[in-house]
C-alpha positions as CSV (number, residue, x, y, z in Angstrom):
1,M,11.6,-18.6,-16.5
2,D,13.8,-15.6,-16.7
3,R,14.5,-13.7,-13.4
4,H,13.6,-10.0,-14.0
5,E,16.6,-8.0,-13.0
6,L,14.4,-4.8,-12.2
7,T,17.3,-3.5,-14.5
8,R,20.5,-3.7,-12.3
9,R,21.0,0.2,-13.2
10,A,17.3,1.3,-12.0
11,F,17.9,-1.0,-8.8
12,L,21.2,0.4,-7.8
13,A,20.2,3.9,-8.7
14,A,16.9,3.3,-6.4
15,A,19.5,2.0,-3.7
16,T,21.1,5.5,-3.4
17,T,17.7,7.1,-2.5
18,T,17.4,7.2,1.4
19,A,14.2,6.4,2.7
20,A,14.1,9.2,5.1
21,L,12.3,11.4,2.5
22,G,9.3,11.8,4.9
23,S,6.1,13.4,4.2
24,A,7.5,16.6,2.6
25,A,8.1,16.9,-1.1
26,I,11.1,15.6,-2.7
27,A,13.0,18.1,-4.9
28,Q,12.1,17.5,-8.6
29,T,15.0,16.3,-10.7
30,P,15.6,16.6,-14.2
31,N,13.3,14.1,-16.2
32,T,15.4,11.6,-18.1
33,A,12.3,9.6,-19.4
34,K,11.7,10.1,-23.2
35,V,8.1,11.8,-22.5
36,V,7.5,14.6,-20.2
37,P,4.3,15.2,-18.6
38,R,1.9,17.7,-20.5
39,K,1.5,21.0,-18.8
40,I,-1.9,21.6,-17.5
41,S,-3.2,24.9,-16.2
42,P,-5.5,25.0,-13.1
43,N,-8.5,25.8,-15.3
44,E,-8.0,22.8,-17.6
45,K,-9.4,19.2,-17.2
46,V,-7.1,16.2,-16.9
47,N,-7.5,13.6,-19.2
48,V,-7.6,10.5,-17.0
49,A,-7.8,6.6,-18.0
50,A,-8.5,3.9,-15.6
51,I,-6.3,0.6,-15.5
52,G,-8.8,-1.6,-13.6
53,A,-12.5,-0.4,-13.8
54,G,-14.5,-2.8,-11.8
55,G,-14.7,-3.2,-7.9
56,K,-12.5,-0.7,-6.4
57,G,-11.5,0.7,-9.8
58,L,-15.0,1.8,-10.3
59,G,-14.9,3.9,-7.1
60,D,-11.5,5.5,-8.0
61,I,-12.4,6.4,-11.5
62,M,-15.9,7.8,-10.5
63,S,-14.3,9.8,-7.8
64,V,-12.1,11.6,-10.5
65,H,-15.1,12.2,-12.7
66,K,-17.1,13.6,-10.0
67,L,-14.4,16.1,-9.6
68,G,-15.0,17.4,-13.2
69,H,-12.3,15.6,-15.1
70,N,-12.3,13.7,-18.3
71,V,-12.3,10.1,-18.4
72,V,-11.1,9.1,-21.7
73,A,-10.5,5.4,-21.3
74,L,-11.2,2.3,-19.4
75,C,-9.2,-0.8,-19.3
76,D,-10.0,-4.0,-17.6
77,V,-9.4,-7.7,-18.4
78,D,-12.9,-8.4,-17.3
79,W,-15.5,-6.4,-19.2
80,D,-18.4,-7.9,-17.4
81,R,-17.0,-6.9,-14.1
82,C,-16.5,-3.4,-15.2
83,A,-20.0,-3.1,-17.2
84,E,-21.1,-0.4,-14.7
85,A,-18.2,1.7,-15.6
86,F,-18.9,1.4,-19.3
87,Y,-22.4,2.2,-18.7
88,R,-21.6,5.4,-16.5
89,L,-18.9,6.4,-18.8
90,P,-20.1,5.7,-22.2
91,D,-17.8,8.0,-24.0
92,A,-14.5,6.3,-22.8
93,K,-12.5,4.1,-25.0
94,R,-12.4,0.6,-24.0
95,F,-9.3,-1.8,-23.7
96,K,-8.4,-5.0,-22.3
97,D,-4.7,-4.3,-22.1
98,Y,-3.0,-1.3,-20.6
99,R,0.0,-1.5,-22.7
100,N,-2.1,-1.0,-25.7
101,M,-4.2,1.8,-24.3
102,L,-1.1,3.6,-23.1
103,E,0.5,3.1,-26.3
104,Q,-2.5,4.1,-28.5
105,M,-3.7,7.1,-26.6
106,P,-1.1,9.8,-26.2
107,E,-3.7,12.1,-25.0
108,I,-4.0,10.5,-21.6
109,D,-2.7,12.8,-18.9
110,A,-3.0,10.5,-16.1
111,V,-4.0,7.0,-14.8
112,T,-5.8,5.3,-11.9
113,I,-4.3,1.9,-11.3
114,S,-6.8,-0.5,-9.5
115,T,-5.8,-4.0,-10.2
116,P,-4.5,-6.9,-8.2
117,D,-1.2,-6.2,-6.5
118,H,1.0,-8.0,-9.1
119,T,0.0,-5.8,-11.8
120,H,0.5,-2.3,-10.0
121,A,4.2,-1.7,-10.5
122,P,4.6,-2.8,-14.1
123,A,1.4,-0.6,-15.2
124,A,2.7,2.4,-13.1
125,Y,6.1,2.1,-14.3
126,M,5.1,2.1,-18.0
127,A,2.8,5.0,-17.5
128,M,5.3,7.2,-15.6
129,K,7.8,6.5,-18.2
130,L,5.4,7.9,-20.7
131,G,5.1,11.1,-18.6
132,K,1.7,10.0,-17.1
133,H,0.5,11.0,-13.6
134,V,-0.5,8.0,-11.5
135,Y,-2.8,7.1,-8.7
136,V,-2.0,3.7,-7.6
137,Q,-4.1,1.6,-5.1
138,K,-2.5,0.2,-2.0
139,P,-0.3,-1.6,-1.5
140,L,1.6,0.3,-4.1
141,T,3.7,-2.6,-5.3
142,H,3.9,-6.4,-4.8
143,T,7.7,-6.5,-4.0
144,V,10.2,-4.4,-2.0
145,A,12.2,-4.2,-5.1
146,E,9.4,-2.8,-7.1
147,A,8.4,-0.1,-4.3
148,R,12.1,1.4,-4.5
149,L,12.0,1.3,-8.3
150,L,8.8,3.4,-8.2
151,T,10.0,5.8,-5.8
152,V,12.9,6.5,-8.1
153,T,11.1,6.5,-11.3
154,A,8.7,9.0,-9.9
155,K,11.3,11.4,-9.0
156,E,13.1,10.8,-12.2
157,T,10.1,11.6,-14.2
158,G,8.5,14.3,-12.4
159,V,5.0,12.9,-12.5
160,M,2.6,13.6,-9.7
161,T,1.8,10.4,-8.0
162,Q,-0.4,9.3,-5.1
163,M,-1.0,5.7,-3.5
164,G,-4.7,5.1,-2.4
165,N,-4.2,5.0,1.6
166,Q,-6.9,7.4,1.7
167,G,-6.4,7.7,5.4
168,H,-3.1,9.6,4.9
169,C,-5.3,12.6,3.6
170,G,-7.5,12.4,6.7
171,N,-7.5,14.7,9.6
172,G,-7.3,11.9,12.3
173,V,-4.0,10.8,11.3
174,R,-2.7,14.6,11.4
175,T,-4.2,15.1,15.0
176,L,-2.7,11.6,16.0
177,C,0.8,13.1,14.8
178,E,0.4,16.3,16.4
179,M,-0.8,14.6,19.8
180,I,2.6,12.4,19.8
181,W,4.8,15.3,18.8
182,S,3.5,17.3,21.6
183,S,4.5,14.6,23.9
184,A,0.8,13.7,24.9
185,I,2.1,10.2,25.9
186,G,5.8,10.7,26.2
187,A,8.5,8.6,24.4
188,V,6.9,5.7,22.6
189,R,8.9,2.5,22.6
190,E,6.1,0.0,21.7
191,V,3.1,-0.1,19.1
192,H,0.6,-2.6,18.5
193,I,-1.3,-2.7,15.2
194,W,-4.0,-5.3,14.3
195,T,-6.8,-6.3,11.7
196,H,-9.7,-8.3,11.5
197,R,-8.5,-9.4,8.0
198,P,-8.8,-11.8,6.1
199,V,-12.3,-11.4,5.0
200,W,-11.6,-13.5,1.8
201,D,-11.2,-17.4,1.5
202,N,-8.3,-19.6,0.9
203,Q,-5.5,-18.4,3.2
204,G,-3.6,-21.4,4.5
205,M,-4.3,-23.3,1.4
206,T,-1.4,-25.3,0.7
207,E,-1.7,-26.6,-2.9
208,P,-2.4,-25.3,-6.3
209,L,-6.1,-25.0,-7.3
210,P,-7.5,-27.4,-9.9
211,P,-8.3,-26.1,-13.6
212,M,-11.8,-24.5,-14.1
213,V,-13.4,-23.4,-17.1
214,T,-12.4,-19.7,-17.7
215,P,-15.4,-17.5,-18.0
216,E,-15.8,-16.1,-21.6
217,N,-15.8,-12.6,-20.3
218,L,-12.2,-12.7,-18.8
219,D,-9.0,-12.5,-20.4
220,W,-7.0,-15.0,-18.2
221,D,-3.6,-14.5,-19.9
222,R,-3.8,-10.6,-19.2
223,W,-5.2,-11.2,-15.7
224,I,-2.2,-13.5,-15.0
225,G,0.0,-10.7,-16.4
226,T,3.4,-10.9,-14.8
227,A,2.7,-14.0,-12.4
228,P,3.8,-17.5,-13.2
229,W,1.0,-19.3,-15.4
230,R,-1.5,-21.2,-13.7
231,P,-5.1,-22.1,-15.0
232,Y,-8.1,-20.3,-13.9
233,N,-10.1,-21.1,-10.8
234,K,-12.8,-19.1,-9.3
235,K,-10.9,-19.1,-6.0
236,L,-8.2,-16.8,-7.6
237,A,-10.5,-14.1,-9.5
238,P,-12.1,-11.9,-9.3
239,H,-11.9,-11.5,-5.2
240,D,-9.8,-14.1,-3.4
241,W,-6.5,-13.3,-5.1
242,R,-5.2,-11.5,-1.9
243,A,-4.7,-14.8,-0.3
244,W,-2.2,-15.9,-3.1
245,Q,1.4,-15.1,-2.8
246,D,1.7,-14.9,-6.7
247,F,-1.0,-12.2,-7.0
248,G,-1.6,-10.6,-3.5
249,S,0.1,-9.5,-0.3
250,G,-2.4,-11.0,2.3
251,C,-3.4,-9.0,5.1
252,L,-0.3,-6.9,5.6
253,G,-0.4,-5.7,1.8
254,D,-4.4,-5.2,2.3
255,M,-4.5,-3.3,5.6
256,A,-1.0,-2.1,6.8
257,C,-0.9,0.5,4.4
258,H,-4.0,2.0,6.3
259,I,-3.5,1.0,9.8
260,M,0.3,1.1,10.0
261,D,0.5,4.5,8.4
262,P,0.0,6.6,11.6
263,A,2.9,4.7,13.3
264,Y,5.2,5.2,10.2
265,W,4.3,9.0,10.1
266,A,4.1,9.9,13.9
267,L,7.1,7.9,14.8
268,K,9.2,9.0,11.8
269,L,10.0,5.6,10.9
270,Y,11.0,6.5,7.4
271,E,14.3,8.2,9.1
272,A,15.3,4.6,10.4
273,S,18.6,3.7,8.9
274,D,17.7,0.2,9.3
275,F,15.4,-2.2,11.1
276,T,14.6,-6.0,11.5
277,V,11.5,-8.0,11.1
278,E,10.7,-11.3,12.5
279,V,7.7,-13.7,13.1
280,V,6.6,-13.9,16.6
281,E,3.6,-16.4,16.1
282,Q,2.2,-17.9,12.8
283,R,-0.4,-20.6,11.8
284,G,-0.4,-22.1,8.3
285,R,2.6,-20.9,6.6
286,N,3.0,-22.6,3.1
287,D,4.4,-21.7,-0.4
288,Q,1.1,-20.9,-2.0
289,T,-1.1,-18.6,0.1
290,F,-0.7,-16.4,3.2
291,P,-1.1,-17.9,6.6
292,I,-4.3,-17.9,8.3
293,M,-2.9,-15.9,11.4
294,T,0.5,-14.1,11.9
295,T,2.2,-11.9,14.5
296,I,5.3,-10.0,13.5
297,K,7.6,-7.6,15.1
298,Y,9.4,-4.7,13.5
299,A,12.2,-3.2,15.6
300,F,13.5,0.1,14.6
301,P,16.5,2.1,16.0
302,A,16.4,5.5,17.5
303,R,15.4,8.3,14.8
304,G,16.6,11.6,15.9
305,D,15.2,12.4,19.5
306,M,12.8,9.4,19.4
307,P,14.0,6.1,21.3
308,P,13.9,2.8,19.7
309,V,10.5,1.3,19.2
310,D,9.0,-2.1,18.5
311,V,6.0,-2.2,16.4
312,Y,4.0,-5.4,16.2
313,W,1.6,-6.6,13.7
314,Y,-1.3,-8.8,14.3
315,D,-3.6,-10.4,11.7
316,G,-5.8,-13.4,11.0
317,H,-8.2,-15.5,12.8
318,W,-9.3,-19.4,13.2
319,P,-12.2,-21.2,14.3
320,D,-12.9,-22.4,17.8
321,P,-12.7,-26.2,17.8
322,V,-16.1,-26.7,19.8
323,T,-18.1,-23.7,18.9
324,G,-16.6,-22.8,15.5
325,E,-16.7,-19.2,16.2
326,K,-13.7,-17.0,15.1
327,T,-10.9,-16.4,17.5
328,Y,-9.2,-13.2,16.4
329,N,-5.5,-12.5,16.8
330,R,-5.1,-9.5,18.9
331,P,-2.3,-8.0,21.4
332,K,-3.0,-8.5,25.0
333,R,-5.2,-5.5,26.7
334,P,-3.2,-3.6,29.1
335,E,-4.5,-4.2,32.5
336,S,-5.2,-0.4,33.2
337,I,-7.6,-0.4,30.2
338,P,-11.2,-1.4,31.3
339,Q,-12.5,-4.3,29.3
340,D,-15.6,-2.1,28.2
341,E,-13.4,0.5,26.5
342,V,-13.0,0.0,22.7
343,L,-9.5,0.0,21.2
344,G,-9.4,1.0,17.7
345,D,-12.4,0.6,15.7
346,K,-14.7,-1.7,17.8
347,D,-11.7,-4.1,18.1
348,L,-11.9,-4.7,14.2
349,N,-8.8,-2.5,13.2
350,G,-6.5,-0.3,15.1
351,S,-3.5,0.7,16.7
352,L,-2.3,1.2,20.3
353,F,0.9,3.5,21.1
354,I,2.4,2.9,24.4
355,G,4.4,5.9,25.8
356,N,6.2,6.2,29.0
357,K,3.6,8.8,30.1
358,A,0.3,7.4,28.8
359,M,-1.4,5.4,25.9
360,L,-3.1,6.3,22.7
361,T,-5.4,4.4,20.5
362,A,-6.7,5.2,17.1
363,G,-8.7,3.5,14.3
364,E,-8.2,2.1,11.0
365,Y,-7.3,5.4,9.2
366,G,-5.9,7.1,12.3
367,G,-9.3,8.1,13.0
368,E,-10.5,9.0,16.6
369,P,-7.2,9.3,18.1
370,R,-7.7,9.4,21.8
371,L,-5.9,8.7,25.0
372,V,-6.7,5.6,27.2
373,P,-8.2,4.8,29.6
374,S,-10.7,7.3,28.4
375,A,-10.7,9.2,31.7
376,L,-7.4,10.8,30.6
377,M,-9.3,12.7,27.9
378,K,-11.4,14.6,30.4
379,D,-8.8,17.2,31.2
380,Y,-6.8,16.9,27.9
381,T,-6.4,20.0,25.5
382,M,-5.7,18.8,22.0
383,P,-2.6,20.5,20.4
384,P,-2.7,23.1,17.9
385,E,-2.9,21.9,14.3
386,T,0.6,22.3,12.5
387,I,0.0,19.9,9.6
388,E,-1.9,21.3,6.8
389,R,-5.4,19.5,6.3
390,I,-6.5,18.2,2.9
391,P,-9.7,19.8,1.6
392,D,-12.5,17.3,2.2
393,E,-10.0,14.8,3.3
394,N,-10.1,13.8,-0.6
395,P,-7.1,11.9,-1.9
396,Y,-8.3,12.2,-5.4
397,F,-8.5,15.8,-5.0
398,D,-5.0,16.0,-3.7
399,W,-3.8,14.2,-6.5
400,L,-5.5,16.2,-9.3
401,R,-4.6,19.4,-7.6
402,G,-1.2,18.3,-8.0
403,I,-1.4,17.9,-11.6
404,T,-3.0,21.0,-12.3
405,E,-1.3,23.5,-9.6
406,G,2.0,21.7,-8.9
407,K,1.3,20.9,-5.0
408,V,2.9,17.7,-4.3
409,P,0.1,15.0,-3.1
410,C,0.6,14.0,0.3
411,S,1.1,10.3,-0.3
412,N,3.2,10.9,-3.1
413,F,5.8,8.1,-4.0
414,S,8.5,9.8,-2.1
415,Y,6.5,8.9,1.0
416,S,4.3,5.7,-0.1
417,G,7.2,4.1,-1.7
418,P,9.4,3.9,1.3
419,F,6.3,3.0,3.5
420,T,5.3,0.2,1.1
421,E,8.8,-1.2,1.2
422,M,8.8,-1.4,4.9
423,V,5.1,-3.2,4.7
424,Q,6.2,-5.7,2.0
425,F,9.5,-6.3,3.9
426,G,7.2,-7.6,6.7
427,N,5.8,-10.1,4.0
428,L,9.2,-11.5,3.3
429,A,9.5,-12.5,6.9
430,V,5.9,-13.8,7.0
431,K,6.5,-16.0,3.8
432,S,10.0,-17.2,4.9
433,G,9.7,-17.6,8.6
434,Q,13.2,-15.9,9.0
435,K,14.4,-12.8,10.8
436,L,15.6,-10.4,8.3
437,H,17.6,-7.4,8.7
438,W,17.0,-4.3,6.1
439,D,19.7,-1.8,5.4
440,N,17.0,1.1,4.9
441,V,19.6,3.5,3.2
442,N,21.1,1.0,0.6
443,G,18.1,-1.2,0.1
444,V,20.0,-4.4,1.1
445,V,19.0,-7.5,3.1
446,T,22.2,-7.8,5.0
447,N,21.8,-11.2,6.8
448,V,20.9,-13.7,3.9
449,P,23.1,-15.0,1.1
450,N,20.7,-14.1,-1.7
451,P,19.7,-10.3,-1.0
452,K,18.7,-9.4,-4.5
453,E,16.5,-12.4,-5.0
454,I,14.5,-12.1,-1.4
455,V,13.4,-8.7,-2.4
456,S,12.4,-9.4,-5.9
457,K,10.5,-12.2,-7.7
458,E,10.3,-14.1,-11.1
459,Y,8.5,-12.3,-14.1
460,R,6.5,-14.5,-16.7
461,K,8.3,-14.2,-20.0
462,G,6.9,-11.3,-22.0
463,W,5.6,-9.4,-19.1
464,E,8.8,-8.0,-17.6
465,L,8.8,-4.6,-16.6
466,P,9.5,-2.1,-19.4
467,C,13.1,-0.8,-18.9
């Protein structure tokens, strides 16, 4: 099996791009791709296609449709799963292979990509190289190397990009940033972030699954795509692929792009020149699936006037040996916070920022940021709004406005690319069990003998990224 080189030229070019791009728009550079984006006026409708039109893909493409734009094509390897999209959008052309769709329909201006994680980068890379604007579901990519490649490609081609971490368009995360930047809790040196995921089966499974008969409606070869070939099993598709390392990114990939975003933005973690990630505790690590429980620690150095900070991630659960009830992996509750006070979103997903003056908690998307204990909110005055709000907190509007008006979307790849890179670097520690050190400027793992291999993966022959 050939190892995809990411193209050495592309990866080295990516490595020169500092991760300290922040949330501001990056300067547009001349497009060296073969095709440039079609110029679209504010009064025009954008011609949008869906790569993945069932499940989350249906919600994504219908959100575009509801904003009044043209849905011209639908691509999915499972036409039964996307039957509702076909019914609701009868005029859209139908495809099973995104490569054929992009080649045969030059009139497409933009695509939504809502597939399993392992297909995100190849589809987005091809679309951008053809001058198509892209909206890609989180996590942006399956590997660290892919994240850096897409960041550079977006800058190179000048297309409008957005990752589907919708909370980044929300008001809550903006309020949270304003609270921290106004020193509501003082200097932050510790953050705890947790999720109740997984809500799918099979994490901790150590062996490949036995073959099953592939459903007639499913094109299994195209579903496998870039991943190593294996026979169909219903525990892989259509839902539980997140548990499997070849296709998904586990709990981190599913939820960190939401719950970790407030810490990444508010603490300016994108400005870190380097950082380390290590496993604190883990249950069920293996080479097939993600563990049933993981606690990891990111350690970031000082950034500007912000001190070094440790960011802890908690996921997973396990059954009580007696009652069978789930025990969830959670940070230790500070003694000063009463037991009846909710942290995060009813303890399902959330974050806790510990400053030298006070503490702050927020929900899944940075929602309801508040000081804890709650008594501190009685006399607290919210800081003035200094960050622009997105109309209706709508990520699809934000992306499409970028296409028609040139206003760069807030979770464009100059922000979400480095962010995804950080998230997926955590998964490298989860899968390997090693403590890893990341040079965030040059894009290199500095403490392993095979740095390029560890950030990339093997691609199935014939499904390499187009370069």
